[in-house]
N, C-alpha and C positions, 0 to 999 in steps of 0.2 A: 394518632399513633398510640398503640397500647402495648405494654410489655408482654413478652411471652411468659408462660407460667414459670419457667426457670428464673427469669429476671425478677418476677414478683416474689418468688420464694427466697431470693437472695437479699431482698431489701430488709434491713433491720430497723432503720430509722427513716421516718418520713417527716420532712419539714414543710409545713404549710405556711407560706408567708410571702414576704415582699422581696423584690429585687430592684435596686436603684443604681443608676450610674451616679457615683459621687463626684461632684466637682469641688475640689479642695482648694480653697484660697488660703495661701500661706501669708500671714501678715503679723506685724508686731503685736497687734491686739485687735479684737473685733470692734467695729464702730459703735459708738453710742447713738441713741436715737437722734436722727437729723444730721449725723456726722458722716463725712466721707473719709475713708482711710485708704492709703495706698498699699497695695499688696506687693509681696515679693515674688510670688510664683503661683501658677495655676496648674494643677494636675488633675487627671481623672482616673478613677479606679472603680472596679466592680464593687458594689455594696448593697445595702439594704439588710435589715435584720435577718430576714429569712435566708437570703443567699449566704450571708456571712456564717450563719449557724450551720447551714448545710455543708459549706466548705470545711468548717471545723470538724463536724461529725464525720465527714467522709474520710478524714485522715485516719480514723480509727475503726470505722464500721461501714458496711454497705448502706448508702444513703440515697434517698430520692428527694427531689424538690417538687412541690406542687404549687404552682403560681401562674402568673400571667405576664407576658412581655408584649411590648408594642411592635410596631412595624417601622423601626428606625435604627440608627447607628447604635444607640444605647442597647437595644435588644441584642444586636449581634455581639457586642462586647460581653454582655451579661451571660448569654447562652454559651459563649466560648469559655468563659471562666468556669461555669458549672461542668461542662463536658470534659474540659481538660483536667479537672480535679476528680473525675470519675463519678460524678453525681448523676444518678438516673434522671433524665429530663423528659420522659415520655409524656408526663402530665404537666408540662409547661405549655400553656396555651398562648398563641400569638393573636393579638388583637389589631385592629386597624389604627388605633390611636398611638399616642406617645407612651413610652415606657416611664417608669418612675425615675425621678431625679432628686438628688439631695445636694444642697449647697452647704459645704462644711467650712466654717471659719476656724482655721487652725493657728493657735498661738505658739510661740517658740517653746513654751514649757510643756507642750503636748496636750493641753486642754483644748476643748473644741465646743462650738455651738453649731447646731445643725437645723436647717430648714428643709423639710421634705415635701415634694409634690408627688402625690400618689400615682398619677397617671394610670397605667394599666393595672396596677396593684388594686385599684378600686373595683376591678371587674372580677376578682376572685369570688366565686359564688359558693353557696352551701352545697348545691347540687353537684357541681364539679368536684368539690372537695370529697364528698361522700363517694362519688364514682371512682375517683383516683385511689382513695384509701382502700376501697373494696377490692380493687385490682391489685394493689401493691401488697396489702396485708402486712404492714409493718408491726413490729413489737412495741415500738415507741413512736408517738406522734408529738411533734414540737410545734407550738404556735406562738405568735407574738400579736401585736395589735396595729400593724401597719397595713393590714388588709381589712375588709369589712368584718364587723363583729359576728355577723351571721355565719360566716365561713369558720370562724374560730369555734363557735358553739357547735357547728356541725362536726368539726374534727374531734371535739371533746366527747360528743355524743357517740360518734363512731367508735372511739377508743373504749368507752365504757361498755358498749354493746358487744365488742369483739375481744375483750380481755387484753387490750393494749394499755400501755402506760401513757398518760397524757402529761407532758411537760409544758407548763404555761409561763411565758415571760411577758407579762402584761405591760408592754412598752410600745408606744407612749401611753403612760398610765391614764391620761385624760380620756382615752377611748373607753376605759373601764369606769372611771369615776363619773364621767358625764353621761353614761348610759342610764336610761330610765330605771327607776327602782324595780319595775316589774319585768325588765328585760331578761331573757334566759341566761345571759352571761353571768348575771348575779347569782343564779342558782347553780349552774354548771361549774362555776368557780371553785366550789367546795371539793370537786373531784381532782383538782390539780395535784400532781404527784411526781415532782415537786412544783410548787410555785417558786419562781425565781424573780426576786425583786432586789433593788438596792434600798438603802435605808429611807430615802425620801419617798420612793414609791410605796414602800411598806407603810409609812406613816399616813400617806394619802388614802390608801385602801382602808386602813383601820378607822379613819375618821368617818367613812361611810357606814360602818357598822357600830358607831357609837362607842368605840373603844380606843380613844386617842392615847398615844404613848410617845415619849421622846427618847428615852434610853433605848439603845439599839437592842440589847438583850431582851428588854421588855417587849419591844416590837416583834421580835422573833417569837417569843412565847405566846403572844396574843394571836399572831397570824397562824400559829400551829393549831389553834383551836378552831380555825375556820376552814382549813384545807387538810389533805392527807399528809402532806409533808411540805417543808419550806426551806429554801436556801436564800439567805439574805446576804448580799455582798456589801462590803463596807470599804470599798476602795483599796488603798494600799495597806489598810490594816488587816484585811482578810475577809472571811465569810463565816456566818453562823448557819448551822445545819440543824434542823429539828424534824424528827420523825418518830415512829413508835418506840425507837430505842433511846430516845432522849435528845437533848440539845448538846451540840459540840461546836467548838470554835476551831476554824481552820485558818492557820496563819497564811498570809500572802507571801509569795516569793519576792524578796527585795530586788528591785531593778531601778535603773535610771530611766525615767519616763521620757519617751521621745514623741509618741503619738498615741492618745488614748482611744482613737476611733476604732470601733469594732471590738474592743476588749471584752465588753459584756457579752457580745455575740459569740466570741471565741469561747468564753466560759460556758455559755449555755449549750453550744453544740458539742463541746468536748464532754461535758457532764452527761448529756444524753447518750453519747456513744459509749462511755464507760459504764453507764447503768445497763445498757443492753448487753454488755459483756459480763454482767453479773456482779459488778462492784457495789459495795455499800454506798449509801448516799454520801457519807463523810469521805470515803476514799475517792468517789467520783468528783466531789467538790475540790479535793486536794489536787487531783490531776487537772481539773478545770482552772484552778487558780494558777498553776504552773503555765498552762497554755495562755491564759490572759496576760501573765507577766511577759512571756515571749512576744506577745502581740504588741504591747505598749513599748517594748524596748527598741523597736526598729521603726523606720519610716514605712509608710504604706508601699512605696515603690520597691522596697527591699524584702517584702514579705513573700 
């Protein structure tokens, strides 16, 4: 299925990424190695960094999702979540295997630990990514690293060739740091505009380039020499933004944390949508911070 020209013209943001069915285990604490812990509740929700970012962006801008789903119950749930939120799904491919699944251990304080099984997300290819973006013609392309790195590179290359802005959220960061030194992702990385990372991810990336730093503001400044622009999130403290106009600090909106799952994705998707509307990076980050605060303030089932 391909979008009509009218649909393609209407797409402002394209998210190339993952979709997972999140199985959330509510327990007093996650188990230690070799330990069994009794849970309080098991719930399931649409998730995956790509899907979450697409849903967040679609609240503010016409958005398409480019990815792969399996042939199972999870795929039905994930596709329904995208379509009901108005996300264009013409380039969501269905595969014969299982969809992506994430097991989320959620503690009462809202903190979580997550194990992801890629499933069909591992079948998102560079060729399909280029074909989808060529048809959709978005002004902003958003990627993460829960899909094959070659698809991420293809999305970045397409954006550079077609005058689109590439927003890169390299998470899980190990997909970037473990890539061979001569992999194209290490080169295309420099075109991120912005690079969105948290403090730990930023430090890990800097170590690859022989420029370690501990202080958050120093991490931001050094990352800014490697990419076109950078947004570094620092949890409840806020975010640092650095582009050609300089470095700014954006305060976080204070809230009582209920569930941190998806907060970073809400931030990234909202930021992309605000950028496509013409906001400055600092203003887009402020809106994204507010969206992330709303996300962590409620349970997944109430979002």
